[in-house]
Structure formats: C-alpha cells, structure tokens
N, C-alpha and C positions, 0 to 999 in steps of 0.2 A: 504494500500500500504506500502510495507516494507521500502521504501526510503522516505516516507512522513514525515510530521512535526507534532509534538505533540503541539497542540494549547490549551491555556487556555483563557477563557473569564471571566474576573472579572467584576461583575455587570451584570451577565447574565440575570437576571429577569427584568431589566429595558428596556425602549424603545430601546435604542441604543444597549444594550446587545442582545436583541432578534433580532435586525436587523443585528448584527454581524453574527449570525447563518445563517440567510437567505442569506446574501451576500457571505459568505464563500461557501455555497452550490451552489448558483446560478452561481458563477464564477469558480466553480470546483477547489477551492484552494487545493493544494496537502497536505491535512491534514490527517495524519494517525489516529489521535485520537483528539477529541474535548472535553475538560473538562470544566465544568460549575461551576463557583464560585460566591458567593454573601455573604451577611451578615448572621449572625447566625439566624436572623428572617426568612430568606428564605431557610436555609439549610433543606434538605429533600424533597423539592419540586421536582416534576418530570416535565421535559420539553422534547420536541421532538427535536432531531437533525436529520433532514431527517425523516426516518421511525423508527429511534431508540430512545427509551425512555432513558433519561439520568437523573441521580440524581444530583441536585444542592448541592454542598458542601460548607461548611463555608470556607472563605478565611483565611488561617493561614500561618505561616512562612514557613512550609514545603510543601505548595501547589504547588510549582514550581519546585520540583525535577523532572528531566527528561522532563521539558517543554522547547520547542524550541522558541515559540512565545507566548507572553501574551498580549492580547488585553484588555485594561482597560477602563471602563466607569462606575466608581463607586464613583466619586467625588474626589476633590482635597486632602482631608485629607487621604482617603484610598490610593490614588496614592503616596502621599508623604511617607507614611509608607511602603507600600508593593512593589512599583516599584523598589526601590534599592535592596530589598531582592530578587526579581525575577531576576534582572539583575546579581546580584552576583551568583545566582544559574545557570547562563548560558543562560537565556532566553533573547530574544530580546523583549523589552517592547514597545508597541505603546500605548501611553496614551492619552485619549480623554479629560482629565480635563485641567484646567489652571495651574496645579501644576508646570509644567516644561517648559512651552512655552517660557518664557523669560530668562531661564537659558542659559548663553552663551555657556555652554558645551553640550547643548542638541539641536540637529537639530529640526527645526520646518518646517514641510514639506507638500507641496502640490505636488504630483508626477509629474503633468504636467508642473510644474514650476521649482522646485529645487530638483529633484530626486537625483542629485549627492551629496547633503548634507547628504543623508542617510548613506553613507559609513563613515562619520565622527563620527558616534554614538559611545557612550561608554556603550551601553546596553539599553539606553532609547531614544525613538524618540517621540516628541510631535506632536499631531494632533491639528491643529489650531482651533480657534473658528469658529463655523458654518457660521456666517455672514461674517467673513473675507475670508473664503475659496471661497465662490461664488463670492465675489467682486474681489479678485486677479485673479481668473480664467478668468473673463471677461476683466480685465485690463492689465494683463501681456503681452498677445500677441500684444496689441497696444503699450505698453511701450517699447517693444523690437524694434519697428519700429520708434517710436517718443517718447522720454523720457517724462514721466509724471512729472509735477512740483507740482500739487496740486489736492487734491480730496476732494469734499464735498459730503457726503452721508447721506441720511435718510433711515433708515431700517424700515420694517414693518414685525415684527417677530412673527411667530406662537407660540401658547401655548405649542406645543410639545417640544419646546426648553427648557422648564422648567421641563418637565417630565410627566409621566402618570397621576399624581395627578392633574396637571393643565388641561389636556385634559378632565378628568372626571369632574372637576369643571366647565369648560366652558359648557359642555353638561348639567349639572345640573342647572347652572344659566340661560342658555337660556330657558330651559323648565319652570323654575320658573317665569322668567320675562314675558314670553308669556302667562302664566296662571294668571298673575296679582299679583304674590306674591312678597315678599321682599327678597332681596339677602343679605346674610351674607358672605363676602369674607373670604377665609382661606389661599389660596396659594399666592394670590397677595394682595397688600395693599388696592386695591379698586376692585369693580366689573369689570370683564373682558367682560362679555356678553354684546354685543351691545355698547362697549366702547373701548377707546384707552388709553394706559398707557405709557407715555414717561419716563419710569423708568425700566431699565433692569440691574440687579445687583445693587450694592450699589453706592451711590453718593460719589464722591471724593471731596476733598477740593477745586479743581479748577472748580467745578460746573458740570463737566462731570460725567457720570456713568462709572463704571469699564468696562462695556461692550463696551462703546464708546471709551474708552482709549485703550482697547485691539485692536480695529481695526487700530488704529494708529501704535502702537508698533509692532503688528504682521505683518502688511502689509510691513513695512520697513524691518523686519527680513527675511520674505519669499522672497521678491523681491530683497534683497540685495541693497536696495535703501534708505540709511539713511536720505537723504535730501528731500524726498517726504513729503509735508505737507498734513495732513489728519484731517478733522473735521467731526465728526459723531454725528448724533442724532438717538438714537435707541428707537423704539416704539414697545410695545407689542400690538398685534391686535387679535381680536376674530376669528382667523383662526386656524384650527387644525394642518395642515401640510404645510410646505414650507414657507421660508422667501422670502420677496420681498425687492428690494432696488432701490431707485432713486439716480443715481450717476451723479454728475457733475465733469467733468475732465478738467483740464487745462494742455495742452501739451506745449512742447518747441516750436514746429512749428505748423502751421495750418494742420489739418487733416479733410478731408471731411467725411460726414456720409457714402458716398459710399465706400470710402477706408476702413473705419472701418468695415463696413459690410463684405467686401471682405476678410479682414484679419481674422475676427472672424469666418466666415463661414468655414475657413480651419483649425481652431484651435481645438486640441483634447479636447473632453469633452464639447464642446460648440455647441448649436443649436441656430441659428438666426431665430426668428419669428418676422418679421417686415414688415407689410403691412397695414398701416392705412386705406387704401381704403376699406378693408374688415374686419376691426377691428381685425387684426391679431397681437397679442402681447402676451408675457408670462403672465400666470395666475397661482396662487398658486394651485388651484384645479387641473389643468392639469399637473403641475409639480410633484405633489405628487406621490410617488411610482416609479419615474424614476431616472435615473442616471445623466442626463446631466444638465448643467447650461444653462438656456435659457435667451437670450438677445433680446430686442426689443426697440421700441420707440427711435431709434438712430437718433439724430438730432443735428444740430449745436446749441451751447449755444448762445442765443440772447444777453447775457450780456458780452461776451468775445470772441474775434476773434479766438483765438487758443483753443477754448473749445468745448467739446461735452457733450451731456446729453444722458443717456440711462436708461433703466428699466431692472433689472436683477432678475430672480426668480430661486430658486432651492429647492429641497427637503432637508430640514435641517437634517433629520435623516439619509438619505443615503449619498449624496455627502458631506453634511455638517458634517458628523460624521462617521458612520460605513463604508461606501464605501471608503472614503478617507484613513481610517486606514488600511483597507484590501489592498488597492492599494499600500500603503507604504510597507506592508509585501510582496506583490507580487514583487515589485521592488527589495527588499532585496534578495529574493529567485532567481529571474531572473539573477541578477548580481553577485550571489554567495557571497553576503555580509553577508550571514548567511547560515549555512549548518546544516542539521538535525544531532543531536547527536545519537550515537549508544546507545541502551538500556543498562543502567548501567554504561555509560561512566562518568556520573556526580556523 
C-alpha cells in the first residue's frame, strides 16, 4: 500500500520478534514494508512475513533510514544503543526492554489505560513489563471507580518470559526428570522442571528482585498514581506460556465482588471467567495464544473490609509484549501522532 508504514522489527528471530510479525499481520496493520533485524549471528536467516520470505539483516546504525516505526525486542543494551539512533532517523520506536521504562521523558504505555501519553513521545515509547501490563489492565478500571491504596501481588510467570532458550530447557529437563536422569540447569540458577523459583531478574539490596520492583514503579507511572503502595513476589513456574497473578487490592471505599465483576466485564481487553460452581476461572493453558486479560476468583478479602482478591492470567508474549507494542503503534497511527514519510524524505 502506497500510504502504508515502513516497519522495522529489531530482535526479529526471538519469541517476541516472531510474535510481532504475527500480530502485525493478524491485525492488518497498515505496513507497506516489514524489515527484519537481529544480531550478526542471525543475519542471513530467512523468515516468512505472511507468504513472503524475508532476509534477516544485522542491526546497524543505518538500518533505520526510511523506517517509520521500529519495534524493538532485543534486550536493554541493544535498545539503549540503537533506539536513539532510530528515533533520530525519524522512526517512532516502541521498545519492549526495560531500557527506557522509567525515563521521565519516555511514555510508558498500556493503550487501554494511558493512550494519551503516546503523543508526548520524543521518538521513543516504552512497552511495560509483561507482569505489570496484565495487572494494571485488571486494576485500572476498578481504580477509576474506587481509588486503589495498596496492592499485594504474587506472580506465577512462565518460562517464555525468559526466552526461547528457557522454553527449550524446560522441555529438556522435564523429559530428563521423567526418565530418571539428573538435571544440569543452564538458563536458571536451579532446575525449573517440576519446581518453582522465587527469583526473576537480579536481587536488589532491599531484598526484592528487579522484576518485583518494576511492578511497583511501572504501575505508578502507567496509572499516574504515585501514592499506590505495591508489594510483589515474582515466581518462575514450569509453564510454557502465560503469566498468572494472585492480586490482593485495598480500595479507598468498600467494593463488592459483584460490582467489580460488572465493571471488569465492560472493560476493553478484559474477559471475566468467574464461576466457582463449575470450576470456571482463568488458566494459563487456555490463555495462551489469545489477546485478552482474563480475571476470575473475584472475592472479598477476608482480612480487610475494603479489599478484594482476584486471579489474573494473560499470554505474556502477546498482550504482555508484542500485542501491546503493536497497539501502541496503532494508536499513534489512528490519532495521527505519526505519519508515514515519503520515500527519500529522510
């Protein structure tokens, strides 16, 4: 299409990079051309974009000439180096790493919540952490009605959040254990098959992991609520796709489970699955490959009058990463916060 956008995917060979391609095509994003970039190790690899075979190129400084939108998922170091180069070349960068999330000059966006922040961009927009995205998706519609004072969350995060190597390691370890063999971990500090690891990212001096601290800082920034108290415990679990979260919420005023269900059932991007009588509740296996954030087990907190407890599940590779990034680009296009450049204009 002549008036479409030139899109670059940086980190195209990774799990999120491959999902970028799927989501762009499934949602019929107005892309005139999709360029694939990765490290020098993956340069020359052939990948399909729809029915067209495309060569993966090495990411270099001039990769972004005539690129309108650059979707990054290649790690913080790559993003720190190349995202400013892409932005200076005239591209809108949507970055999936942690490199820019807490930079006060960079919007941190979940489109269903703070799409207006997109127009404040200076060339770079940050995609939030996967566990944060699904939590704020479930909480913000309630927060608008009854301000949240405190959140206590325990996450159960799938190995795909670490990448393809972790998925392969879980597969290999599970087979080894079932055959009676001994496991030697490589991706994680300990065996992940048939095990739980309360360690995601590095430990900080305050005893929290970096992943847990991200949930505090990012939630406040996305929801524009600097006073919300957040305490998280993040656990890696032997699940391939989808993160799950047990969330305890303290509101300013009392909110019944029935009111919460009613609010969430009308919220964009949310599906309520909540009928204990027939064991209906969100599960990671069922959420995998879908776009919605699923909420269930909504009940009053037995320890606090103005509290609710809920169970939230979402595909961390789609809404937790690729889909959210593409939705950011869609909002920028829809609101004319970005326009395609004419060939040779840059």
